[in-house]
C-alpha positions in Angstrom: 10.4 -0.4 -41.0 8.0 -2.1 -38.7 7.5 0.3 -35.9 4.3 -0.9 -34.1 3.1 -4.5 -33.9 -0.6 -5.4 -34.6 -1.3 -5.9 -30.9 0.0 -2.4 -30.1 -2.0 -0.8 -32.9 -5.2 -2.5 -31.9 -4.8 -1.7 -28.2 -3.9 1.9 -29.0 -7.1 2.5 -30.9 -9.4 0.7 -28.4 -7.7 2.3 -25.4 -8.0 5.8 -26.9 -11.8 5.4 -27.1 -12.1 3.7 -23.8 -10.1 6.3 -21.9 -12.1 9.1 -23.5 -15.4 7.6 -22.4 -14.0 6.9 -18.9 -12.8 10.4 -18.6 -16.0 12.1 -19.7 -18.2 9.8 -17.7 -15.9 10.2 -14.7 -16.2 14.0 -14.9 -20.0 13.7 -14.8 -19.6 11.5 -11.7 -17.3 14.1 -10.1 -20.0 16.7 -10.7 -22.2 14.9 -8.2 -19.7 15.9 -5.4 -16.9 18.2 -6.8 -14.6 17.9 -3.8 -11.7 15.6 -3.0 -10.5 14.5 0.5 -7.9 12.3 2.1 -8.7 9.5 4.4 -11.8 7.3 4.8 -14.5 9.9 5.0 -15.4 13.3 3.4 -18.6 15.3 3.1 -19.9 18.8 2.5 -18.8 20.2 5.8 -15.3 18.6 5.8 -12.3 20.6 4.4 -11.4 19.3 0.9 -7.9 19.6 -0.5 -9.4 20.2 -4.0 -12.8 21.5 -5.1 -14.5 23.1 -8.1 -17.4 25.4 -7.2 -19.0 28.8 -7.4 -19.3 31.7 -5.0 -20.9 35.1 -4.7 -19.4 38.2 -3.4 -21.9 41.0 -3.3 -23.7 41.0 -6.7 -20.9 39.2 -8.4 -21.0 35.4 -8.9 -18.0 33.5 -10.1 -16.7 29.9 -10.6 -13.4 28.8 -9.2 -11.0 25.9 -8.7 -9.4 25.6 -5.2 -6.4 23.6 -4.2 -5.8 23.7 -0.5 -6.1 27.5 0.3 -5.2 28.7 -3.2 -8.1 29.7 -5.5 -8.2 30.4 -9.2 -11.3 31.9 -10.9 -12.6 29.8 -13.8 -16.0 31.5 -14.6 -17.4 30.3 -17.9 -15.3 27.1 -17.9 -15.5 25.4 -14.5 -17.8 25.9 -11.6 -20.1 28.5 -13.3 -21.0 28.2 -17.0 -23.8 28.3 -19.6 -25.4 25.2 -21.0 -26.5 24.5 -24.6 -29.7 26.5 -23.9 -27.9 29.5 -22.5 -28.9 28.8 -18.9 -26.5 29.4 -16.1 -25.2 26.2 -14.5 -23.4 25.8 -11.2 -21.6 22.5 -11.7 -17.9 21.7 -11.8 -17.4 20.5 -15.4 -19.4 21.9 -18.4 -21.7 19.7 -20.6 -19.1 19.4 -23.4 -16.7 17.7 -21.1 -19.1 15.1 -19.7 -20.9 12.0 -20.7 -23.8 12.3 -20.8 -23.9 16.0 -21.5 -26.9 16.6 -19.4 -26.6 15.8 -15.7 -27.3 12.1 -14.9 -25.2 10.4 -12.3 -26.9 7.0 -13.0 -26.1 7.0 -16.7 -22.5 8.2 -16.1 -22.0 5.3 -13.7 -23.3 2.8 -16.3 -20.9 4.2 -19.0 -18.0 4.3 -16.5 -18.4 0.8 -15.2 -19.0 -0.7 -18.7 -15.8 0.8 -20.1 -13.8 0.1 -16.9 -14.2 -3.6 -17.8 -12.9 -2.8 -21.3 -9.9 -1.0 -19.9 -9.0 -3.7 -17.3 -9.4 -6.7 -19.7 -7.7 -4.8 -22.5 -4.7 -3.9 -20.3 -4.4 -7.5 -19.0 -4.6 -8.9 -22.5 -2.1 -6.4 -23.9 0.5 -7.0 -21.1 0.2 -10.8 -21.4 0.6 -10.7 -25.2 3.5 -8.2 -25.0 5.2 -10.5 -22.6 4.7 -13.5 -24.9 5.9 -11.7 -28.1 8.8 -10.0 -26.4 7.6 -6.4 -26.8 8.2 -5.6 -23.1 11.7 -7.0 -23.0 12.7 -5.8 -26.5 11.2 -2.3 -26.6 10.5 -1.1 -23.0 13.3 -2.6 -21.0 15.6 0.1 -19.8 19.3 -0.9 -19.9 21.9 0.0 -17.3 23.5 2.4 -19.7 20.2 4.2 -20.2 19.7 4.6 -16.5 23.0 6.5 -16.2 22.4 10.2 -15.3 24.4 11.3 -18.3 22.2 9.3 -20.7 19.0 10.6 -19.1 20.2 14.2 -19.3 21.2 13.8 -22.9 17.7 12.6 -23.8 16.1 15.4 -21.8 18.2 18.0 -23.7 17.4 16.4 -27.1 13.7 16.5 -26.4 13.9 20.1 -25.1 15.6 21.1 -28.3 13.2 19.1 -30.4 16.0 17.0 -31.8 14.3 13.8 -32.7 16.3 10.6 -33.4 17.2 9.6 -36.9 18.7 6.5 -38.5 19.3 3.5 -36.3 18.4 5.5 -33.1 14.9 6.1 -34.5 14.2 2.4 -34.7 14.1 2.2 -30.9 12.3 4.1 -28.1 14.4 6.6 -26.3 14.8 6.3 -22.5 12.2 9.1 -21.9 9.7 7.3 -24.1 10.4 4.0 -22.3 9.9 5.7 -18.9 6.7 7.4 -20.1 5.1 4.3 -21.6 6.2 2.2 -18.6 4.7 4.8 -16.3 1.3 4.5 -18.1 1.4 0.7 -18.4 2.6 -0.1 -14.9 1.6 2.8 -12.7 -1.2 5.0 -14.1 -3.5 2.4 -15.7 -3.2 -0.2 -12.9 -3.5 2.6 -10.4 -6.7 3.8 -12.0 -8.2 0.2 -11.9 -7.0 -0.4 -8.3 -8.3 2.9 -6.9 -11.6 2.5 -8.8 -12.1 -0.8 -7.1 -11.1 0.6 -3.8 -13.8 3.3 -4.1 -16.6 0.7 -4.6 -18.7 -0.2 -1.6 -18.9 -3.7 -3.0 -15.1 -4.1 -2.7 -15.4 -3.9 1.1 -17.2 -7.3 1.0 -14.6 -9.3 -0.9 -11.4 -7.2 -0.7 -11.5 -4.8 2.2 -7.7 -4.8 2.4 -7.5 -3.0 -0.9 -9.4 0.1 0.4 -7.3 0.0 3.6 -4.1 -0.3 1.6 -4.7 3.0 -0.3 -5.6 4.8 2.9 -9.4 4.9 2.7 -12.2 5.4 0.1 -11.7 9.2 -0.1 -7.9 8.8 -0.6 -8.7 6.2 -3.3 -11.0 8.8 -4.9 -8.3 11.5 -4.8 -5.7 9.1 -6.2 -8.2 8.1 -8.9 -8.6 11.7 -10.0 -4.8 12.3 -9.9 -4.1 9.2 -12.0 -6.7 10.4 -14.5 -5.0 13.8 -14.6 -1.7 12.1 -15.2 -3.1 10.3 -18.2 -4.5 13.5 -19.6 -1.1 15.1 -19.1 0.6 12.2 -20.8 -1.8 12.5 -23.7 -1.1 16.2 -24.1 2.6 15.7 -24.2 2.3 12.7 -26.4 0.2 14.5 -29.0 2.5 17.5 -28.9 5.5 15.3 -29.7 3.7 13.6 -32.5 2.8 17.0 -34.1 6.3 18.3 -33.7 7.9 15.1 -35.0 5.6 14.8 -38.1 2.0 13.9 -37.6 1.4 12.2 -40.9 4.4 9.9 -40.5 3.3 8.8 -37.0 -0.4 8.5 -38.0 0.7 6.2 -40.8 2.8 4.2 -38.4 0.0 3.6 -35.9 -2.4 2.6 -38.6 -0.1 0.4 -40.8 2.6 -0.4 -38.3 5.3 0.8 -40.6 7.3 4.1 -40.5 9.8 5.6 -42.8 13.0 6.3 -41.0 14.9 9.4 -41.9 18.6 8.6 -42.2 21.1 10.4 -40.0 23.2 12.6 -42.3 26.1 12.7 -39.8 
C-alpha cells in the first residue's frame, strides 16, 4: 500500500538534516548567553526564567539547570563538563551537542542562518504542494467524529496500550497522529521561523510589528527555544512509536513510500 507520497518522503529526509543542523548550531548560539527572559530586554544582571550555568559552593563546583527558582544539578552534561582534550569547560551545552563543536558564535550563526532558509523554503514548498495534491485535506483533516471526546480518548488508550491499528485503520493517520503532525506543520515550524525573524535586529527595520506582536525580542528568544524543545519532544515520541510499531516496516515505508499492512484478525 502507498503510505507516503514522494513529496512527503523527500521533505522528511531534508527536514531531518535541516533541523539537526539548526538545533546544534542553535545550542552553540545559546552558549553565548545561556539565559532566557520575557519581554524586550534581558542581560546578565536581570532575572532569567531559565538558565544553564555553573556555581561554586566552598571547594565544590557544579553545573546546573535552573527554571524560575528550581535548580537541578547537571555536572558533566550541562553547565560544567570536560571537552575532547579533558579540559573543564563552563558553558551550557557540551561540544558533542553543538555545531561547531568548538566555541564559535560567528560560525554557528552562519550555519543557523543558511539552514533557516532551507527550513523556511522547504516548509513553504511542502505545504503548497500538499495543498495541491490533496495531502492536507485527505490525510490531515480531522473530521467532526474524530474531534468527539470519546474518539480522542479511545485513541489515547490505544496508544498507551501500544495497540497499533491494523487492516483498514492502518491505511489512515489516527487522530493523535493528525494532531501531532498538524502541530508541527502549523504551530512549531512556523513558530520557529516567526520568532527567529522577530529576534533579528534587521527585522526591526522592515517588520517591527512582528517583534512587538510576540512581546519583545527576549520573549521571541524564549519562544524560539520552547518551539525547538517541542520539536525535540515530538522527535523523541515519534521515534519511540516507530520502534515499538516495527522500525524496519516504517523505515521501508519512508524510503519506498509503500508499507505492508497487517490485516485485522478480528
